[in-house]
BALOBA-1460 file (C-alpha; in Angstrom, 3 decimals):
// residues 74
<rec num="1" residu="m" x="16.205" y="21.190" z="1.957"/>
<rec num="2" residu="i" x="14.708" y="23.560" z="4.489"/>
<rec num="3" residu="s" x="16.451" y="24.731" z="7.663"/>
<rec num="4" residu="i" x="17.171" y="22.483" z="10.628"/>
<rec num="5" residu="e" x="14.799" y="24.610" z="12.747"/>
<rec num="6" residu="k" x="11.894" y="23.875" z="10.421"/>
<rec num="7" residu="r" x="12.851" y="20.188" z="10.238"/>
<rec num="8" residu="n" x="12.893" y="20.123" z="14.047"/>
<rec num="9" residu="e" x="9.392" y="21.584" z="14.049"/>
<rec num="10" residu="a" x="8.221" y="18.913" z="11.630"/>
<rec num="11" residu="w" x="9.871" y="16.274" z="13.809"/>
<rec num="12" residu="e" x="8.111" y="17.479" z="16.934"/>
<rec num="13" residu="k" x="4.734" y="17.563" z="15.195"/>
<rec num="14" residu="n" x="5.175" y="14.154" z="13.563"/>
<rec num="15" residu="k" x="6.892" y="12.056" z="16.228"/>
<rec num="16" residu="q" x="3.654" y="11.256" z="18.065"/>
<rec num="17" residu="y" x="2.460" y="9.565" z="14.865"/>
<rec num="18" residu="m" x="5.731" y="7.848" z="14.048"/>
<rec num="19" residu="i" x="4.795" y="4.427" z="15.272"/>
<rec num="20" residu="t" x="4.518" y="1.254" z="13.265"/>
<rec num="21" residu="e" x="1.300" y="-0.053" z="14.785"/>
<rec num="22" residu="h" x="-0.993" y="-1.421" z="12.096"/>
<rec num="23" residu="e" x="-3.717" y="1.217" z="12.520"/>
<rec num="24" residu="k" x="-1.218" y="4.115" z="12.429"/>
<rec num="25" residu="k" x="0.735" y="3.132" z="9.309"/>
<rec num="26" residu="e" x="-1.011" y="5.640" z="7.055"/>
<rec num="27" residu="t" x="0.759" y="8.443" z="8.908"/>
<rec num="28" residu="i" x="4.194" y="7.234" z="7.858"/>
<rec num="29" residu="c" x="3.407" y="5.256" z="4.707"/>
<rec num="30" residu="d" x="5.755" y="7.382" z="2.597"/>
<rec num="31" residu="l" x="8.566" y="7.161" z="5.145"/>
<rec num="32" residu="l" x="8.585" y="3.381" z="5.676"/>
<rec num="33" residu="p" x="9.852" y="2.506" z="2.170"/>
<rec num="34" residu="l" x="12.842" y="4.783" z="2.790"/>
<rec num="35" residu="c" x="13.521" y="3.226" z="6.179"/>
<rec num="36" residu="m" x="13.321" y="-0.303" z="4.789"/>
<rec num="37" residu="k" x="16.279" y="0.466" z="2.516"/>
<rec num="38" residu="c" x="18.452" y="1.724" z="5.377"/>
<rec num="39" residu="d" x="21.004" y="-0.357" z="7.246"/>
<rec num="40" residu="k" x="19.457" y="0.707" z="10.550"/>
<rec num="41" residu="f" x="16.111" y="-0.905" z="9.699"/>
<rec num="42" residu="k" x="15.784" y="-4.339" z="11.333"/>
<rec num="43" residu="s" x="12.062" y="-5.065" z="11.326"/>
<rec num="44" residu="l" x="8.812" y="-3.185" z="11.029"/>
<rec num="45" residu="k" x="7.643" y="-4.332" z="14.432"/>
<rec num="46" residu="d" x="10.689" y="-3.038" z="16.305"/>
<rec num="47" residu="h" x="11.577" y="-0.005" z="14.194"/>
<rec num="48" residu="d" x="12.351" y="3.120" z="16.197"/>
<rec num="49" residu="f" x="12.280" y="6.307" z="14.157"/>
<rec num="50" residu="e" x="14.391" y="8.078" z="16.772"/>
<rec num="51" residu="t" x="17.370" y="6.119" z="15.469"/>
<rec num="52" residu="c" x="16.746" y="7.593" z="12.005"/>
<rec num="53" residu="r" x="16.990" y="11.200" z="13.065"/>
<rec num="54" residu="g" x="19.985" y="12.771" z="11.355"/>
<rec num="55" residu="e" x="19.947" y="10.311" z="8.471"/>
<rec num="56" residu="a" x="19.633" y="12.008" z="5.081"/>
<rec num="57" residu="c" x="16.400" y="10.201" z="4.189"/>
<rec num="58" residu="m" x="14.744" y="11.241" z="7.448"/>
<rec num="59" residu="e" x="15.861" y="14.837" z="7.110"/>
<rec num="60" residu="l" x="14.574" y="14.947" z="3.541"/>
<rec num="61" residu="w" x="11.261" y="13.509" z="4.635"/>
<rec num="62" residu="l" x="10.972" y="16.101" z="7.424"/>
<rec num="63" residu="s" x="11.786" y="18.828" z="4.944"/>
<rec num="64" residu="n" x="9.041" y="17.588" z="2.634"/>
<rec num="65" residu="e" x="6.538" y="17.343" z="5.471"/>
<rec num="66" residu="y" x="7.204" y="20.926" z="6.525"/>
<rec num="67" residu="q" x="6.895" y="22.171" z="2.967"/>
<rec num="68" residu="e" x="3.583" y="20.383" z="2.549"/>
<rec num="69" residu="w" x="2.213" y="22.225" z="5.586"/>
<rec num="70" residu="a" x="3.624" y="25.526" z="4.402"/>
<rec num="71" residu="n" x="1.944" y="25.107" z="1.015"/>
<rec num="72" residu="i" x="-1.447" y="24.410" z="2.632"/>
<rec num="73" residu="y" x="-1.400" y="27.717" z="4.500"/>
<rec num="74" residu="n" x="0.005" y="29.926" z="1.710"/>
């Protein structure tokens, strides 16, 4: 997993898209299946990704997001 600083950068860039509105789901389509398996997930309509920050699945997702960006520019 990449550093917390880089995960924080990925968080800041992604959080504006981390909403569960129907038209925005493609932004987080790979994250939602992880969230649905978590005890913190109650419903898609009311899910708040802020509550996921710090959870292993979220941190791994952020790490992957950052690495995808890094690979594009290398």
